[in-house]
N, C-alpha and C positions, 0 to 999 in steps of 0.2 A: 579449313577449306574443303577437305575431302569429305567431312561429315555433311556439309551443305550439298555437295554434289550427289552424294548417295542417298540423301533423304527422300527425294521423290521416288526413287526406285523401291524403297522399303514400303511406301504407301500404295504401290501400284496393285490394283486388283487383278486377279487372274483373267486372262482373255476369255476363257471358256471353262465350263464346269468339267472336272475330271471325269473320265469315262466311267470309272467305277462308282461315281456318285450320281451319274445321269439316270441310269435305269431305276434305282430305288426312288429317286426324286419323281420320276414319271409315274412309278407305281403308287407312291403316296398321293400324288395329284389325282390319279385315277380313282383311288379309294375315297378321297374327299369329295370329288365330283359325284361319285356313286352315292355317297351318303346324302348329299344335298338333293340330288335328283330323286332319290327314293323318298325323301321327306316331302318333296313337292308333288310327285306323281303317284306315290304308292297308294294313296287313298282311292284311286280309280281302279285298283286291281280287281275288285269284286263287282264293279258296276256293269250291269248287263244292258245291252242295246240290241234287241233282236232284229232291228232293221239294218244293222251293220254287220251281220254275221259273215265270217270268212272273207273279209275284205283284205286284199293284198296291201303291201306297204303304200301309204299315201302321206301327204303332208299332215293330214289330220291324225293319222295313225302310222307313225314311222315304222313300227314293227308289225303292222297289220292288226287284225282282230281274230278272235277264236270263234268256236261254234256258238257261243252265247253273245257275240258282239262285244266282248270285253277287250279293252286295249291291251295288246301284248307288251307294249313298252312298260306300262304301269305294272303288269303282272310279272314281267321279267325283273324289274327293279325290286318289287316286293319279294320275289323268290330269292334274289341274291341277298337281300337283307336277312331273310330267314336262314339261308345257308351260312352267312357270316356269324350269326348268333350261335348256331349249332357248332360251327367249326371252332369258334372262340372257346366255348365251354368244353368241348371235347379235347381240344389241344391243351387247355389249361389243366384239366384233370389228368391227362396222359403225362404231362410234364411233372406234375406233383408226384404221381405214382413212380415215375422213373427216378426222380431225385430221392424219394424216401427209400426205395429198394436199393439204390446205390449206397446210401448211407448205412442201411442194414447190412449190406455185404461187407462193410468195413468193420463190423463189430467183432466177428469171429470167423475162423475158417469154416466152421459148420454153416454159419449163416451165409457166407459167400458161396459155398457149394449149393445151398438151397436156392439162393437167388439165381445162380447160373443155371440150375436145372429148370426153374420156372421160365426164365428167358428162352432157353432152348426149346422148351415145350411149346410156348406160344409161337415161336418162330417156325416150328415144325408143322403147325396146324395150317390147313388151307385158309387163307385170310378171308376170302369172300364167304365161304361156308360158315366160318366162325362168326362173322358179322351178322349173317342172316339168323343163325341159331340164337345168338345173344339178343338180337332185336326182338325175335319172336318170344324168347323166354321172359323178357322184361315187359311184354304185353303190347309192344308197338307204340307208336306216337313219338312225340318230340323227345321226351325224357329217355325213352328206350333207345332211340337212335344215338343220343349223346353218350349214354353209358356204353352202348355196344361199340361205338367208334373209339371212345376213350380207353376201354379195356383191351383193345386190340392194336393200338398204335404206340404204346409205350415201350415194347421190348427192344427195338433197335436203339432208341435213345437211352434206355436203361443199360444196354451193353456198352455204349460209348461212355456214359458217365461212370460205369464200374471200372472201365479201363483207365479213365482219368484218375479215379480214386486210387487205383493200384499204383500209378506213377507217383502220386502225391505221398502215399504212405512209404514208398521206397526212397524218398528224398532224405537228405541229411538233416534238414531242420526238423523234420518230423521225428526222426530217430533221436535227435537231441531233446526234443520235447518229451518223449517217452523216458529218456534217461533222467530228466529233471523231475520225474514223478507225475507228469500229467496223465490224466485218465484217457481212455480211448474215446469216450464221449466228448471230452474237451478237444481232443485233436480233430475229431470229425467235424465239430461245429466251428472251431476257430481256424483250422488250417485247411481241411478238405472242402468244406462247403463253399468258401469264397472262390475256390478253383472250379467248382462244379456249376456255379450260377451262370457264368458266361456261356458255357456249353448248353446249359438248360434253356437259356434265352434263345440261342440259335435254334435249338431243337423245337422250341415252342413255335417259332415263326415258320419253320419248315414243315412242322406237323399240320399247321393250319390249312394249307391247300390240300393236303392228303385227306384231312377230315372232311373238307367241303366236297371233294370228289366222291368219297365213299358215302357220304350222306345222300348225295344226288343219285348214286348208284343204287343204294338201298331203297330210296323212294321210287326210283324208276322201276325196280323189280316188284314193288308193292309191299315191301317190308319196312318202309320208313315212315315219313310224316303222314298226317291225316290227308285224305284226298281233298278236303275242303280248304286246305292252305295252299297259297300260290307258290309252292316250292318249285325249283328248277327241275327236279326229277319228275314231279307230277306234270309239269308243262311238256317235258319231252315224252313222257308216257302217253299223254293225250295226243301229242302231235303224231305219234306213230300210227294212231288209228285212222288218220286222214291223210297221211303222207302220200299214199298211192294215188290220191285224188288230185295231186299237184299243189297242195297247200304247203309249200316248202318253208314259208316264213315262220310257221309255227314251231319248227325245230331249229332252223338256222340261227335266228337271233338269240334265243336263250342259250343255245350251245356255245356260240361265239362269246357271249358275255360271261358265261361260266369259265370258259378257257382264259379270257382276259383277266378275270379276277384271280384265278389260280396262278397265272404267270406273273402277275403283279406281286403277289405275296412271295413267290419263289425268288424273284429278283431282289426283293427287300431282304429276305433271309440270307441269300448269298452275299449281299453287300454287308450285312451285319457280321457274317462269318469272317469275311476278309478284313473288316475293321478290327475285330477282336482277336484275330489270329495273325500275328505278324508274319509267320511263315507262309500262310495263305495269301497275304497281301503282296508278298514279294514274288509269288509264282505267277 
């Protein structure tokens, strides 16, 4: 009888989504909607209409038009798509570099000292100056921006992964593995790497918005993507030329969309961190 009475309660759905899942769900929904909209409207990013130059937001052009009559909504969506591609590639390379250097640090004390020195060296350099110098050294363009952002965003994640590796190596089961004759490479791959991968996943997601912002900053300063591409940094740089004339929509909407994209990824990264870290989930 008691089992019959309690059965309906076991099948009851939660009344509402938990708060820690609501924000990442909204962020994922925003990204899916952005991808669909970019596929539908992105083709009009380069279509000029000189009779519609500098139109404020209307029903036909919700984000207004630019100096060539191009629809700012389509250009903003195309620019966000470019930023996501650059951010994805840069964050992925940064994460791989951080994981590899963390594993190298576990090979020997000398290797650990060398990795620590490289991390401190990169962290001690001015970030924006290093970004500009690397982008200029690689010749500019999309690939140069990806490499510049990737090679400057791994140190903090590398320091976190190195600290995680030190904790794993100090554990009892790793000492037991060494006592049983396992090699250092075996311990790093079989014991340390599985502990590093969750932290690397969180770092990858959290590096993504930073990579997007720095790509936009480099492009805005003129050291980033090609001026012919509808990147958000180029849109903001062009908007600064006519902002004093009252054409506020050229900077407002691309900037707000870029901010929304960054916040969406930041919320997703924080949610994944709380899900993978029980201590963070309880706090």
